[in-house]
KOLKOL-677466 format. One line per 2 residues: their letters; for each residue z, y, x of N, C-alpha, C. Coordinates in steps of 0.2 Angstrom, whole numbers, always signed. Each point is the difference from the previous one (the first is absolute). Example, Ala and Ser with C-alpha at 12.3 -4.5 7.8 and 13.67 -1.06 7.14 Angstrom:
<nodes>
as) +39 -28 +66 +0 +6 -4 +0 +6 +4  -4 +5 -2 +1 +6 +4 +3 +5 -4 $
</nodes>
This chain:
<nodes>
mr) -18 -255 +49 -1 +8 -4 +0 -8 -8  +2 +0 -1 +3 -1 -5 -3 +5 -10 $
ga) -5 -3 -3 -2 +3 -6 -4 +6 +2  -4 +1 +5 -6 +6 +4 +0 -4 +4 $
pw) -11 +1 +2 -2 -2 +7 +2 +4 +3  -2 -3 +7 +4 +3 +6 -4 +5 +4 $
ic) +5 +5 +0 -5 +5 +3 +7 +3 +7  -4 +6 +5 +6 -1 +6 +2 +6 -4 $
rp) +5 +0 +2 +5 +4 +0 +0 +8 +2  -5 +6 +5 -1 +4 +1 -5 +2 -8 $
cl) -2 -6 +0 -8 +0 -6 +4 +1 -6  +5 -1 -2 +6 +0 -4 +2 +8 -2 $
ir) +1 +0 +6 +4 +8 -2 -5 +5 +3  -7 +0 +1 -6 +3 -3 +0 +1 -6 $
al) +0 -7 -2 -6 -1 -10 +6 +3 -3  +8 +0 +0 +5 +3 -4 +3 +7 +2 $
rp) -2 +3 +7 +2 +6 -2 -6 +6 +3  -6 -1 -8 -6 +5 +3 +2 +9 -2 $
ls) +7 +1 -3 -1 +6 -2 +5 +3 +7  +3 +7 +1 +2 +3 +4 +7 -3 -2 $
rr) +4 +3 +6 +8 +3 -2 +0 +3 +4  -2 +6 -4 +2 +8 +4 +10 +1 -2 $
ha) +0 -2 -7 +7 +3 -2 +5 -6 +0  +3 +1 +5 +9 -7 -1 +2 -1 -6 $
rf) +1 +2 -4 +5 -1 -7 -6 +1 -7  -2 -5 -4 -2 +2 -7 +4 +6 -4 $
qs) +0 +2 +0 +0 +9 -6 +0 -2 -7  -2 -4 -3 -1 -1 -7 -2 -5 -3 $
na) +4 -5 -2 -1 -7 -1 -3 +1 -9  +5 +7 -3 -5 -2 -8 -7 +2 +0 $
aa) -2 +6 +3 -5 +0 +3 -8 -3 +3  +6 -7 +4 -7 -3 +4 -5 -4 -4 $
np) +4 +0 -5 -5 -5 -2 -4 +2 -5  -5 -5 -1 -8 +3 -2 +0 +2 -8 $
es) +4 -2 -1 +5 +5 -9 -2 +6 +0  +4 +2 +8 +1 +6 +1 -6 +6 -5 $
is) -8 -5 +2 -1 +7 -2 -1 -2 -7  -2 +5 -5 -3 -1 -6 -7 -2 -1 $
pa) +1 -5 -7 -10 -1 -1 -2 +4 -1  +0 +5 -2 -1 +6 -3 -5 +4 +7 $
ll) +4 +0 +6 -2 +2 +4 -5 -5 +3  +4 -6 +2 -6 -3 +4 -7 -2 -5 $
sr) +1 +0 -7 -8 -1 -4 -2 +6 +0  +1 +5 +5 -1 +7 +2 -6 +1 +7 $
ah) +4 -4 +3 +0 +0 +9 -7 -6 -2  -1 -5 -5 -3 -3 +4 -9 +2 -4 $
al) +4 +2 -6 -7 +4 +0 -3 +6 +3  +5 +3 +1 -4 +4 +5 +0 -1 +7 $
aa) +2 -9 +2 -4 -4 +6 -5 -1 +0  -2 -4 -9 -8 -2 -2 -4 +5 +0 $
eh) +1 +8 -1 -4 +4 +0 -5 +3 +8  +7 -1 +4 -2 +0 +6 -5 -1 +3 $
sq) +1 -8 -1 -4 -6 +3 -7 +3 -4  +0 +2 -4 -6 +3 -4 -5 +4 +1 $
la) +5 +6 +2 -5 +6 +3 +0 +0 +6  +2 -4 +4 -1 -3 +11 -8 -6 -1 $
qk) -1 -1 -8 -4 -5 -2 -5 +3 +2  +0 +6 -7 -4 +7 -2 -3 +5 +6 $
la) +3 +1 +6 +1 +2 +3 -3 -3 +10  -4 -3 -2 +0 -9 +4 -8 +4 -1 $
ng) -2 +0 -3 -6 -2 -6 -3 +12 +3  +5 +4 -2 -3 +4 +4 +5 +6 -2 $
fd) -1 +6 +2 +6 +4 +0 +1 +4 -8  +5 -1 -4 +0 +6 -4 +8 +3 +0 $
ar) -1 +6 +0 +6 +4 +2 +5 +0 -5  +1 -1 -4 +3 -3 -7 +4 -5 +1 $
aa) -2 -3 +3 +1 -8 +0 +4 +3 +8  -1 +0 +3 +3 +1 +8 +7 +5 -3 $
kk) +0 +4 -2 +5 +4 -1 +7 -4 -5  -4 -5 -8 +5 -3 -3 +3 -9 +4 $
lg) -6 +1 +7 +4 -9 +3 +5 +5 +7  -1 +8 +1 +7 +1 +5 +7 +1 -5 $
ei) -3 +1 -5 +5 +1 -6 +6 -4 +2  -4 -8 -3 +5 -6 -2 +1 -5 +7 $
sa) -5 +2 +6 +1 -4 +4 +6 -1 +3  +8 +6 +0 +6 -2 +3 +3 -6 -6 $
va) -3 -2 -9 +2 -3 -5 -1 -8 +3  -10 +0 +3 +1 -6 +2 +3 -4 +10 $
na) -1 +6 +0 +3 -3 +7 +9 -3 -1  +3 +4 -1 +6 -1 -3 -1 -4 -5 $
lk) -2 -5 -5 -1 -5 -4 -1 -4 +5  -5 -1 +7 -2 -6 +4 +10 -3 +4 $
ew) +1 +6 +0 +7 -1 +4 +6 -3 -2  -1 +3 -10 +6 -2 -1 -1 -7 -2 $
ek) -5 -4 +0 -4 -6 -3 +2 -3 +6  -3 +0 +6 +0 -1 +7 +11 -2 -1 $
an) +3 +3 -2 +8 +2 +2 +2 -6 -5  -1 -2 -6 +0 -1 -7 -2 -9 +4 $
es) -5 -2 +1 -3 -4 +0 +7 -5 +7  +2 +3 +4 +1 -3 +9 +8 +1 -7 $
lt) +4 +5 -1 +7 -3 -3 -2 -10 -6  -3 +1 -3 +0 -3 -5 -2 -7 +3 $
el) -3 +1 +7 -2 -6 +5 +6 -4 +1  +5 +5 +4 +5 -1 +3 +6 -3 -6 $
rt) -1 +4 -6 +4 -2 -6 +0 -9 -2  -7 +1 +0 -3 -6 -4 +2 -8 +5 $
li) +1 +3 +8 +2 -5 +6 +7 -3 +1  +5 +6 -4 +5 +0 +1 +5 -2 -9 $
rd) -5 +0 -3 -1 -5 -5 +0 -4 -1  -8 -5 +5 +0 -6 -1 +6 -5 +4 $
ps) +1 -5 -5 +5 -5 +2 -3 -5 +8  -6 +1 +1 -5 -5 +4 -3 +4 +5 $
td) +5 +6 +0 +1 +6 +6 +7 -4 +5  -6 +1 +5 +1 -5 +9 +9 +8 -1 $
de) +7 -3 +2 +3 +2 +2 +0 +8 +5  -2 +0 +7 -4 +4 +3 -2 +6 -2 $
lr) -7 -4 -6 -3 +3 +0 +2 +5 -7  +6 -1 -4 +2 +2 -4 +5 +5 +3 $
sl) +2 -1 +6 +3 +6 +3 -3 +5 +1  -4 +0 +4 -5 +6 +3 -2 +4 -5 $
as) -4 -3 -7 +1 +4 -6 +7 +2 -2  +2 -1 +0 +6 +5 -2 +2 +4 +4 $
dd) -2 -2 +7 +3 +6 +4 -6 +6 -2  -6 -1 -4 -6 +6 +1 +2 +2 -5 $
va) +4 -4 -6 -4 +5 -7 +5 +8 +1  +5 +0 +1 +2 +6 -1 -6 +5 +2 $
ss) -2 +0 +6 -3 +6 +5 -5 -3 -5  -6 -1 +0 -6 -3 -7 +2 +1 -6 $
ae) +8 +1 -3 +1 +6 -5 +0 +6 +0  -1 +4 +4 +4 +6 +3 -6 +2 +1 $
ql) -9 -5 +6 -4 +3 -3 -3 +1 -7  +3 -6 -4 -5 +2 -6 +1 +5 -5 $
dq) +7 +2 +2 +3 +7 -4 -3 +7 +2  -1 -1 +7 -3 +4 +5 -8 +0 -4 $
aa) -4 -2 -2 -6 -3 +0 +1 +3 -10  +5 -2 -4 -2 +3 -6 +2 +4 -2 $
qa) +4 +5 +6 +3 +10 -3 -7 +3 +3  -3 -3 +6 -7 +1 +3 -7 +0 -8 $
lt) +3 -4 -1 -6 -2 -7 +0 +4 -8  +6 +2 +1 +4 +2 -5 -1 +7 +0 $
ts) +0 +1 +5 -2 +9 +4 -6 -1 +0  -4 -2 +1 -9 +0 -1 -2 +2 -7 $
lv) +4 -2 -6 +0 +2 -6 +1 +4 -1  +4 +5 +2 +3 +7 -5 -7 +4 +1 $
pk) -1 +3 -4 -4 +6 +0 +2 +2 +4  -3 +7 +5 +0 +5 +4 +0 +7 -4 $
hp) +5 +3 +0 +1 +5 -2 -5 +4 +3  -6 +4 -9 -6 +6 +2 +3 +5 +6 $
fa) +9 +0 -1 -1 +5 +7 +5 -2 +3  -1 -5 +3 +4 -1 +4 -1 +1 +8 $
sl) -7 -1 +0 -5 +4 +9 +0 +10 +0  +3 +2 -7 -1 +6 +4 +6 +4 +2 $
pc) +0 +5 +3 +5 +6 +3 +3 +2 -8  +9 +1 +1 +2 +1 -7 +2 +6 +1 $
li) +4 +3 -5 +7 +6 -4 +4 -2 +1  +4 +2 +2 +10 -1 -3 +1 +8 -4 $
ei) +2 -1 -6 +2 +5 -4 +6 -1 -1  +7 +5 +5 +5 -3 +0 +6 +8 -6 $
rp) +4 -5 -2 +2 +7 -6 +8 -1 +1  +6 +8 -2 +5 -4 -1 +1 -4 -7 $
ga) +5 -1 -4 +1 -5 -6 +7 +5 -2  +1 -6 -3 +11 +4 -1 +3 +1 +3 $
gg) +4 +5 +2 +6 +0 +6 +1 +5 +2  -5 +5 -4 -2 +8 +5 -1 +0 +7 $
se) +3 +5 +4 -1 +1 +6 +0 -5 +4  +4 -6 -1 +1 -6 +5 -6 -4 -3 $
aa) -4 +0 -6 -5 -3 +1 -4 +3 +4  -1 +6 +2 -6 +3 +1 +3 -1 +6 $
if) +4 +2 +7 +2 -3 +4 -3 -8 +3  +1 -5 -5 -2 -5 +0 -6 -2 +0 $
ag) -2 +5 -3 -10 +1 -1 -3 -2 +7  +6 +7 +3 -4 +1 +6 +1 -4 +7 $
dl) +5 -4 -2 +0 -4 +3 -2 -6 -2  -5 -3 -4 -5 -4 -2 -6 +3 +4 $
lr) +1 +7 +0 -7 +2 +5 -2 -3 +7  +7 +0 +3 -2 +0 +5 +3 -6 +2 $
my) +2 -4 -5 +0 -10 +2 -8 -3 +1  -2 +6 -3 -8 -3 -2 -4 +0 +7 $
qa) +1 +10 +1 -2 +0 +5 -1 -4 +7  +8 +2 +2 +3 -4 +4 -4 -8 +4 $
yc) -1 -3 -8 -2 -10 -2 -6 +2 +4  -8 +4 -2 -5 +4 -1 -1 +0 +9 $
sr) +4 +4 +0 +1 +0 +10 +1 -7 +5  +4 -2 -2 +4 -6 +3 -7 -5 +1 $
ig) -4 -1 -7 -6 -5 +1 -6 +5 +2  +0 +3 -3 -8 +5 +5 -2 +0 -6 $
lr) +1 +4 -6 -5 +2 -5 +1 +9 +0  -6 +2 -2 +0 +4 +2 +1 +4 -8 $
ta) +5 +6 +1 +1 +5 -8 -1 +7 +2  +0 +1 -7 +1 +8 +1 +4 +1 -8 $
ll) +4 +7 -1 +4 +2 -5 -6 +3 -3  -2 -1 -5 -4 +4 -6 +2 +4 -4 $
ky) +8 +0 +0 +0 +4 -5 +12 -2 +1  +1 +5 +2 +7 +1 -2 +5 +6 -2 $
en) +1 +1 -4 +5 +3 -5 +5 +0 +1  +6 +6 +0 +8 -1 -3 +2 +2 -4 $
ad) +6 +1 -4 +2 -2 -7 -3 +6 -3  -1 +8 +6 -1 +7 -4 -9 +0 -2 $
gl) -2 -7 +4 -9 +1 -2 -3 +3 +5  +4 -2 +8 -4 +5 +6 -2 -5 +4 $
pe) -5 +3 +4 -1 -6 +4 +6 -1 +6  -3 -5 +4 +4 -2 +4 +6 +4 +3 $
sd) +5 -2 -1 +9 +4 +4 +2 -5 -4  +8 +3 +6 +6 -3 +1 +3 +0 -7 $
sp) -3 +2 -4 +4 -3 -10 -1 -6 -1  +6 -4 -4 -3 -7 -6 -8 -2 +2 $
ls) +1 -5 -3 -7 -1 +3 -3 -2 -11  -6 +5 -4 -1 -2 -6 -7 -3 -2 $
ea) -6 +0 +6 -4 -6 +0 -4 +0 +7  -1 -5 -1 -5 -1 +8 -3 -6 -2 $
vl) -4 -1 +2 -11 -3 +3 +1 -1 +7  +0 -5 +2 +0 -3 +8 -8 -4 -1 $
ei) -5 +1 +0 -6 -2 +3 -1 -6 +8  +1 -8 -5 -3 -2 +9 -4 -2 -1 $
es) -2 +1 +6 -11 +0 +0 +0 -5 +1  +3 -5 +6 -2 -7 +0 -5 -4 -4 $
eg) -3 -3 +1 -5 -4 -6 +8 -5 +1  -2 -5 -7 +6 -2 -4 +6 +0 +2 $
ay) +1 +6 -2 +9 +2 +0 +1 +0 -8  -5 -2 -4 +3 +1 -8 +3 -8 +1 $
gt) -4 -3 +1 +3 -8 +1 +10 -1 +3  -3 +2 +2 +7 +3 +7 +6 +2 -5 $
fr) -1 +7 -2 +7 +2 -5 -4 +1 -5  -1 -5 -4 -1 -3 -8 +6 -2 +0 $
ce) +3 -4 +4 +7 +1 -4 +5 +3 -1  -1 +6 +3 +7 +8 +1 -2 +0 -8 $
ag) -5 +1 -4 +2 +4 -7 +7 -4 -3  +3 +6 -3 +5 -1 -4 +5 +7 +0 $
vh) +5 -1 -3 +6 +4 -1 +6 -4 +8  +0 +3 +6 +5 -1 +4 +7 +6 -1 $
rv) +4 -6 +1 +8 +0 -3 +4 +2 +7  +5 +7 +1 +4 +1 +5 +6 -1 -3 $
qr) +8 -2 +4 +3 +3 +0 +5 -3 +7  +3 +5 -2 +4 +8 +5 +2 +2 -1 $
vp) +3 +2 +4 +7 +6 -3 -5 +9 +5  +0 +3 -5 -6 +5 +2 +3 +5 +6 $
at) -2 +5 +2 +2 +4 +4 +6 +5 -3  -4 +4 -8 +6 +2 -2 +4 -2 -3 $
et) +2 -7 +0 +7 -4 -3 +6 +4 +3  +5 +1 -5 +6 +2 +5 +4 -5 +1 $
kg) -1 -4 -9 +7 -7 -1 -6 -8 +4  -5 +2 +3 +1 -7 +2 -4 -5 -3 $
rt) -2 +2 -7 -3 -6 -2 -7 +1 -1  -1 -6 -2 -7 -4 +0 -5 +3 -3 $
ht) -4 +1 -1 -6 +4 -4 -6 -3 -2  -3 -2 -5 -6 -5 +1 -5 +3 -4 $
sa) -6 +3 +5 -5 +6 -3 -7 -6 +0  -5 +2 +1 -9 -5 +0 -4 +7 +1 $
as) -4 -4 +3 -9 +3 +3 -4 -3 -2  -4 +2 +1 -8 -3 -6 -3 -4 +6 $
vl) -5 -4 -1 -5 +1 +6 -6 -4 -4  -5 +2 +1 -7 +1 -4 -5 -5 +5 $
vl) -5 -1 +1 -4 -5 +7 -8 +0 -7  -3 +5 +5 -7 +2 -4 -4 +1 +7 $
ps) -7 -6 -2 -3 -1 +2 -4 +6 -1  -3 +3 +11 -2 +3 +2 -7 +3 +3 $
fp) -3 +4 -5 -9 +0 +1 -1 +8 +5  -7 +0 +3 -3 +3 +2 +0 +6 -3 $
se) -2 +7 -3 -3 +4 -3 -6 -1 -3  -6 -3 +5 -6 -4 -4 +2 -5 +4 $
gs) -3 -4 -8 +0 -7 +1 -6 -4 +5  +1 -6 +2 -6 -4 +5 +1 -9 -1 $
ge) -3 -2 -2 -2 -6 +1 +4 -1 -10  -2 -9 -1 +4 -2 -5 +6 +1 -3 $
me) +3 +0 +6 +8 +2 -2 +3 +7 -6  -6 +6 +7 +1 +8 -2 -4 +3 -4 $
df) -4 -5 -7 -5 +5 -4 +2 +3 -3  +0 +4 +4 +2 +8 -8 -4 +1 -5 $
dn) -6 +0 +2 -3 +1 -4 -4 -4 -5  +4 -8 -1 -1 -4 -6 +5 -1 -6 $
pe) -4 +2 -3 +6 +3 -5 +6 -6 -4  -6 -5 +1 +5 -9 +1 +7 +1 +2 $
sd) -1 +3 +7 +5 -1 +7 +8 +3 -1  +5 -5 +2 +8 +4 +1 -3 +8 -1 $
yy) -4 +0 +10 +3 +7 +1 -5 +6 -4  -5 -1 -4 -5 +5 -2 +8 +6 -6 $
id) -2 +4 +1 +1 +6 -3 -6 +5 -4  -1 +2 -4 -4 +7 -2 +5 +5 +0 $
pk) -6 +4 +7 +2 +7 +2 +0 +4 -9  -5 -2 -4 +3 +7 -6 +6 -2 -5 $
ev) +4 -7 +1 +9 -2 -1 +4 +1 +1  -1 +3 +8 +5 +3 +3 +0 +8 +0 $
rt) +5 +4 -3 +0 +8 +1 +5 +2 +7  -4 +4 +5 +4 +2 +8 +3 +7 -4 $
di) +5 +1 +5 +3 +5 -1 +1 +1 +5  -1 +10 +4 +1 +2 +4 +5 +5 +1 $
mr) +6 +0 +2 +3 +5 -1 +6 +2 +8  +4 +2 +2 +5 +2 +3 +4 -1 +4 $
ar) -1 -5 +5 +7 -6 +3 +3 +7 +1  +7 -7 -3 +8 +5 +2 +1 -3 +6 $
ga) +4 +7 +3 +3 +0 +6 +4 +4 +1  +2 +0 +7 +6 +7 +3 -5 +8 -1 $
gg) +0 +6 -3 +2 +6 +2 -7 +0 +6  -3 +3 +2 -4 +2 +4 -6 -6 +4 $
qh) +3 -7 -3 -4 -6 +1 -9 -2 -2  -2 -1 +6 -5 +1 -5 -5 -5 -4 $
vn) +4 -5 -1 +0 -4 -7 +0 +5 -5  +7 +5 -1 +0 +6 -5 -3 +3 -1 $
tt) -6 +0 +6 -4 +7 -4 -10 -1 +0  +0 -8 +0 -6 -1 -3 +1 -5 -6 $
ds) -7 +0 -3 +0 -6 -6 -2 -7 +2  +1 -3 +6 +2 -6 +2 +3 -8 -3 $
av) +5 +2 -5 +2 -6 -3 -5 -6 -5  -2 -1 -1 -3 -4 -5 +4 -6 -5 $
rl) -3 +0 -5 +4 -4 -6 -7 -5 -5  -1 -5 +3 -4 +0 -5 +2 -7 -5 $
th) -2 +1 -6 +5 -4 -8 -8 -5 -2  +0 -8 +2 -4 -3 -4 +0 +0 -9 $
lp) -2 +1 -3 +0 +3 -8 +4 -6 -2  -6 -6 -1 +1 -5 -4 +6 -4 +2 $
tn) +3 -2 +4 +5 +0 +4 +7 +5 -1  -1 +5 +0 +6 +4 +1 +1 +3 +7 $
tv) -4 -3 +6 +4 +0 +4 -1 +5 +7  +7 +2 +4 -1 +7 +0 +1 -2 +10 $
vs) -4 +3 +7 +3 +1 +2 +0 +5 +4  +2 +3 +5 +4 +6 +3 -2 -2 +6 $
iq) -3 +6 +2 +1 +1 +9 -1 +5 +4  +6 +4 +2 -2 +6 +5 +1 +2 +6 $
ds) +1 -9 +4 +7 -2 +5 -9 +6 +7  -5 -1 -1 -2 +3 +5 -5 +7 -3 $
rs) +3 +6 +4 -5 +4 +1 -5 +4 -4  -4 -8 +1 -9 -1 -2 -1 -1 -6 $
qp) -3 +2 -4 -2 +0 -8 -6 -6 +4  -4 -2 +0 -3 -4 +1 +3 -9 +1 $
kn) +9 +2 +5 +1 -6 +4 +6 -3 -6  +0 +6 -3 +6 -1 -7 -4 -3 -6 $
re) -6 +1 -2 -4 -2 -4 -2 -7 +1  +0 -2 +8 -3 -7 +1 +6 -3 -2 $
ka) +3 +1 +5 +8 -5 -2 +2 -1 -6  +1 +6 -4 +1 +0 -8 -4 -8 -5 $
wq) -7 +3 +3 -5 -4 -4 +2 -9 +4  +0 +0 +6 +2 -5 +4 +6 -6 -5 $
ll) +5 +5 -2 +5 -2 -3 +0 -2 -5  -5 +5 -4 -1 -2 -10 -3 -7 +0 $
rs) -4 +0 +6 -5 -5 -1 +3 -8 +0  +6 +0 +4 +5 -5 +2 +4 +0 -6 $
ri) +3 +4 -1 +2 +0 -7 -3 -4 -7  -7 +0 +1 -1 -1 -7 -4 -7 +3 $
aq) -1 +0 +3 -1 -10 +4 +3 -4 +1  +8 +3 +1 +6 -4 -2 +1 -2 -7 $
ar) +0 +7 -4 +1 -3 -6 -4 -4 -4  -7 +1 +2 -4 -4 -6 -2 -7 +4 $
re) +5 -1 +7 +0 -8 +4 +7 -3 -5  +5 +6 +0 +6 -5 -3 +0 +0 -12 $
kr) -5 +3 -2 -3 +3 -4 +0 -9 -4  -6 -5 +6 -6 -4 -3 +7 -5 +0 $
ee) +6 -1 +8 +5 -4 +1 +3 -1 -3  +4 +7 -6 +4 -1 -6 -5 -3 -5 $
em) -5 +0 -1 -4 -4 -6 +1 -9 +3  -2 -2 +7 +1 -4 +4 +8 -6 -5 $
va) +3 +5 +6 +5 -3 -3 +1 +1 -7  +0 +4 -1 +1 -2 -11 -3 -7 -3 $
mr) -6 +0 +3 -6 -6 -2 +5 -9 +2  +3 +1 +7 +2 -5 +1 +8 -4 +1 $
rs) +2 +7 -7 +6 +1 +1 +4 -8 -1  -3 +1 -9 +0 -7 -1 +1 -8 +2 $
vv) -1 +1 +9 -1 -7 +4 +5 +2 +6  +1 +6 +1 +4 +1 +7 +0 +5 -1 $
gv) +6 +4 +0 +3 +7 +4 -4 +3 +8  +0 +4 -1 -5 +1 +7 +5 +9 +1 $
ak) +3 +1 +3 +3 +8 +2 -2 +3 +0  +1 +7 +0 -5 +5 +1 +4 +4 +5 $
mg) -3 +5 +3 +4 +2 +5 -4 +4 -1  +4 +9 +3 -1 +7 -3 +4 +3 +2 $
rg) -1 +7 -2 +6 +4 +2 +7 +4 -4  -2 -6 -5 +6 -3 -7 +5 -2 +5 $
dk) -1 -6 +3 +6 -4 +3 +5 -1 +3  +6 +1 -1 +4 -1 +7 -3 -5 +5 $
vr) -3 -1 +5 -1 -4 +2 +3 -1 +10  +6 +3 +2 +1 +0 +3 +6 +4 +4 $
ty) +5 -1 +0 +8 +5 +4 +1 +0 +4  +2 +5 +2 +2 -1 +9 +7 +2 -1 $
nw) +3 -2 +2 +8 -1 -1 +4 +4 +7  +2 +9 +1 +2 +0 +7 +3 -3 +4 $
gq) +8 -2 -7 +7 -1 +1 +1 -6 +4  -6 -7 -4 -2 -5 +3 -2 -3 +6 $
qr) -7 +7 +0 -4 -1 +6 -7 -4 -3  -1 +1 -7 -3 -8 -3 -5 +3 -3 $
vt) -5 -2 +0 -8 +1 -1 +0 -4 -6  -2 -3 -7 -3 -3 -5 -1 +1 -5 $
dh) -6 -6 +1 -7 +2 -1 +2 -7 -7  -4 +3 -9 +1 -4 -6 -5 -3 -1 $
rs) -6 +0 +2 -4 -4 +1 +1 -7 +3  +1 +2 +5 -2 -5 +5 +9 -4 -1 $
gl) +4 +2 +0 +6 +0 +2 +4 -2 +8  -5 +2 +2 +1 +1 +10 +8 +8 -2 $
tv) +4 -2 +4 +6 +1 +3 -1 +4 +7  -1 +5 +2 +2 +1 +8 +6 +4 +0 $
hd) +4 +0 +6 +6 +5 +4 -2 +3 +6  -6 +0 +1 -2 +10 +4 -3 +4 -3 $
lt) +3 +4 -1 -1 +6 -5 -5 +4 +7  +3 +0 +2 -1 +7 +6 -7 -4 +3 $
dv) -3 -5 +1 -5 -4 +4 -6 +2 -9  +1 -1 -4 -2 +0 -7 -2 +8 +0 $
mg) +4 +4 +0 -3 +7 +0 -2 +4 +6  +1 -3 +6 -6 +0 +3 -5 +0 +2 $
gg) -3 -5 -5 -5 -1 -1 -1 -8 +5  +4 -1 +1 -2 -8 +4 +1 -6 +1 $
ht) +1 -8 +1 -2 -5 +1 +5 -2 -8  +5 +2 -2 +1 -3 -6 -1 +4 -7 $
le) -5 +6 +0 -2 +1 -6 -4 -4 -1  -7 -2 +8 -1 -3 -4 -2 -6 -1 $
kv) +5 -4 +2 +4 -5 -4 +3 +0 -7  +0 +7 -1 +2 +0 -8 -12 +1 -4 $
me) -1 +2 +4 -7 +3 -5 -3 -6 +3  -1 -2 +2 -2 -10 +2 +0 -5 -6 $
sv) +9 +0 -2 +3 -4 -6 -2 +4 -6  -3 +5 +0 +0 +3 -7 -10 -3 -2 $
rt) -4 +2 +6 -3 -3 +0 -5 -9 -2  +6 -1 +6 -2 -10 -4 +5 -1 -10 $
wl) +3 +7 +1 +0 +0 -10 -3 +0 -2  -4 +7 +1 -6 +2 -4 -6 -8 +0 $
ie) +1 -1 +6 -6 -9 -1 -2 -2 -5  +10 -2 +1 -2 -5 -5 +3 +0 -8 $
rd) +2 +8 +0 -4 +4 -8 -3 -2 +0  -8 +4 +3 -7 -6 -1 -3 -4 +0 $
ie) +4 -5 +3 -2 -8 -2 +4 -1 -6  +2 +3 -2 +5 -2 -8 -6 +3 -3 $
av) -1 +5 +0 -5 +2 -8 -9 -2 +3  -1 -2 +9 -5 -7 -3 +0 -4 -3 $
ia) +5 -2 +1 +4 -7 -4 -1 +2 -5  +2 +4 -4 +2 +0 -7 -7 +4 -2 $
gd) -5 +1 +3 -6 +4 -3 -4 -8 -2  +0 -5 +8 -3 -5 -2 +1 -3 -6 $
ei) +5 +1 +1 +4 -7 -8 -3 +4 -8  +1 +9 +2 -4 +2 -7 -7 -5 +1 $
ng) +0 +1 +4 -11 +1 -1 +1 -9 -2  +2 -2 +4 +1 -10 -2 +1 +0 -9 $
dk) +4 +3 -1 -2 +0 -8 -2 +3 -5  -6 +4 +2 -5 +0 -3 -4 -1 -2 $
</nodes>
């Protein structure tokens, strides 16, 4: 070989192929470059990796609970950075061989063959590193409550709200999540019946449910011909979905410290007015003959929760407190997020997703579902409404979108702090 020391072909191949070829195609040429990671994120990763090394040395000399906890929190970043640096170094060496005019033709050909797979590995390592740097949502590991209410559209909106409730129940059943219908009222304010839905609260009891369903918050819009439409015209209706963290009636652990006034989950009982009343229902029913309905009013925020589903006043009280605590905690979290968005707006626009935003459209005539955040459109509406794999595909696209917004927020925050 000219221009390079002699080396046997098998050894040469092994040297040039340090990265796995698990995928046949390289899918993202733009993201494959080292520049695909923001300098601000890379700087954050190096700082956390340095802190990881310091903590590891400290723990080698003696156990410290706080240091061990912090070490566990940033280990993912340190490991992801090592993988990224390894992949970046391998790709750089291959490109250097290709550009070097003294490189042997056979060596250059082998290096060219491996550039695509090595670039893909770097892309995957960059994505893993970026994801590891996104702060975990404080409610992500908790169960959740999904509140569904009809919006504009009259009875058709109420019917669609019921469709959404059944969609989420079917989805949870398919993937094995435990659910309980915490509240269901029809348009007349009565407990569950065949009448159009007025309000429903579905509790998803499995851990991590909030992280799974956080992407569903917002206004869902439906376009279809109502059963009552005699001229075959398509109507547009809407239903709102609110996703709340779910807490047990009594706190346990750091995340659920109900007795700490600094906690999002703390509510001063003296600030809550409790009203006991006779539940509404058809004549002769037990709910209409006992004072079992409970209404809680959080006076500082005027947040009102009423529960009458159970015949037992204590059970209704417990459900009402659970729902009130969830609403207050979510409102406090959203207030902080709004303050952070306002602070960063001068650097980058960070979209806020909430109950007032139209997030998804379900078009019956075209069998189409479009999510307006991720931009994904699918044409299997039946599978979506049945809680099938197509719904999971749509939800996953939004979760990816949320991560991208979180990354923008992290970069913006670092740039602001860097300018101070």
